[in-house]
N, C-alpha and C positions, 0 to 999 in steps of 0.2 A: 464321143461316148460319156454318158453321164455317170458320176461316181458319187459315193456317199462315205463320210468318214467322220470320226470324232475328232475335235481340235480345239486348242486354246486360242484365245484372241490375245496377242501380244501387243498389237498396236492397231489404232484405227484413226481415220481422219475423214472429214466430209469432203465429198467430190461434187462440185457444182451444187445444185439446189437439193436434189433428191437422192443422191447415191453416196455410198460409203466404200472407201478403199481400206482394206484390213491386211495386217500381217498375221497369218495363222501358223500355229504348229500342229500339224495333223499326225495322227497315230501311224498311218500307212504311207504317207506322202512327205513327211517332214515338213520343213518350212515352205510356205507358199505365200504369195500376195494375191488377194481376191478383190474383185469389184462386185459390190451388191447394187445393181441398177434399180432404182425406184424404192430403195430402203425407206425413204420418207413419204412414201405413198401407201395407202391402205392396201397392201398385198398380203394375203393370208400365208403366202410362202415364207414370210419373215416373222415368225412368232417370237423370236428371241429380242431382247432389247440391245444385244450386241455389246454388253459391257466388257471392258478390258478385264483380263484375267479369267473370264468366265469359260466354262467348258460347254460346247454346243455341238450338235450334229449338223454337218454342212452337206449340201447337195451342190455339185459343181461339175464343171467340165474341164478335165485336165487338157492342157495344151502344152506345145513347146515354147510358147511366149512366157515372158515373165509375170504377167497378170492374168489370172484365170477368172472366168465368170462363175460366180456363186449364185445359184438360182433359188436356194432355199436355205433356211437355217432355223433349228429348233434348240431351245435352251435345255441343257441336261443338268447343269449345276452352276449356281451362283456362289461367290465367296464374298459376302457383304463386308466382312472385317477387313479384307484386302482393299477395300475402297474407303471404308469409314474411319479406319484407324491409321494415323499417319505414318507411324513406324512400320507397321505391316505393309502399307501401300508402298512405302520407299523400297522395302526389301522386295516384294513382288515385282516392282518395277525394275529392280537391278536384275532379277532373274529374266524377265522379259527382254531386257535391252541387251544382256550378254548372249542370250540364246540367239537373238536377231544378228548380233555382231558377228558371232563365231560360226553359226551353221549356215551352210550354204543352200541356196534354194533347191527344193525338189530332191533333197538328199536324206531319205528316211532314216530315222534312228530311234527305234522303239524304246531303247534304254533311256533316251533323253526325255521322250514323251512321258514315260512312266515316272521318271525323276521330277519333272514339272508337276505332274498330278499329285504325286506323294507329297512334295514340299508345299504346294498350295494348301492341301488338305491339313497339313501339320501347322503351317503358320496361321491359319484361319481360326485354330482353336488353341494354339499354344504360343509361348514366347518365341519371337522370331530370331532371337540372337543365335542359338546354337544351329538352328535350321539354315541360317545364312552360310555357315562354314561347311555344313554337310552338302548343301546344294553346290557350292562352288567347287569343292574337291572332287565330288563325284561327277559333276558336269565335265570338268577338265578331263577326267579318266575316261568317261563314256564318249567324249566328242574327239578322242585321239590325241589329246594334249597332256597326257598324264605325267605330272611330276614324279620324279623318282625320290620316295622318302625312305626306302628300306635298305637300299645298297649304295655304295660309293659309285659315283658316275665313272670314275677312272679305273679302279682296280676291282670293282664289283664286289668287294667285301661287305658282309653284313654289318651294318652300322650298329653300334653298341653305346658309344658315349660321345663320338663326335657329332656335332650339330651345326655345321657350317654349310649354308645354302647359297648355291650359285643361281641367281636369278636369270642370267643370260643362259646358262646350260640347263636349267630346269631341273635341279636336284641337289642332293647332299653330297658333299666331298669329305672324305675322311682326312684326319690330320696329316697323315703321311703324304697324301696326294695334293695338299692345299697350296703347295708352294707355286704351282703354275697358274693359279687363279688369283687375279689382282683384287677382286672385289667380292666379299662373301659376307652373309648375314649370319650372326650367331643367335641361336635361340635356346631356350631352356630345355631340359630333358622332358618335362612335362608337356610342353608345347609340341615337341617332336613326337611323343607317344600319342598325342591327341590327333595329329596329322595322319600318322600311319594307321591308327584305329579306325578313323573315319574312311580312309581310302580302302581299307581291307574288310570292313564290317558291313554286313547287309542290314536292310530294315527288317524288323523293328528294332533290333538291338542297338543300332547306331544312334537312333533318336533319343535313346535313354542316357546318352553321354552328358555329364555334367562338367562343363569347362569353366575353370575359374576366370575372373575378369582379366588377370594378368596374361593368361595363356590365350584368351581371345585377342588381346591386344597384339601379341606376337603373331598369331596365325593370320590376323587380318593384315598385318604389315607384310608378311611374306606373300600372301596372296595378292595383295594390292600392287606390290612391286613386279611380281611375276606376270600378272595379267596386263599391267601397264606396258611392260617391256615387249611382250609378245603379241598383244592384241591393240595396243594404243587405246585402252579402255580404263577410265579413272573410276574405280569403285568408290572412292571416297565422295565423289560428286553426287552419288546416289544415296549414300547413307550419311546423312547430316544429323547434327544433334545427337550422335551417339554417346553412350556412357563411357565408351572407351576412349582412352587418350591417344591411340594410334602411334604409340611408340614401340620401338624394339631396339635391342642392342646391335649396333652395326660396326663391324670390325674390319680392319684389313689385315690380312695375314700373309 
């Protein structure tokens, strides 16, 4: 049965001489892999240039197999800055790669789709730095891997001053409960407040957050360590030549 849906192109590569295989994130179907047979031949069904990060409308045939046949595609929106600006392209590439890494095939999540759309819109016309942290924190929350920023993982007490983060357990530990954890990361109160604000605040308010370079440093380090531990995904390899020093205070308690 033929279906139609909006979707973002996360990845693409040529297959044989005339076809393309893509990884898409669709509004109603989630992540899929599709083959566009005859894409490099004059077919009116393929009116899109199929640029990575672009939003398109796809016509396809859902199957139980891993790769679906895509029979038509029309361009809805291009994001030129995400391909022409190196810094923006790297951040957009990180978004695409971590979605591909974490999300399972054919497991729809409309919150993740909306997040991709919102963040592509924002980094296309704004500085990409703050949008990077907004995307990562909200993506972890929407995809079911939400770190605990507001309460102690052990005693569930509301955190006020303690800012010790357990990478392995995925959340903060209060000082009273920290003795059982061998390896914790200490961050500033400002960085902790930024993490909780991003996690708890919706658009458009969250996009107005102004994070200092030092706080960005700490947040990136926390997220980098958490994602590397749980997903074996290296954020730093996608964000090169950043202005941040990628340092944070690491303590053993």
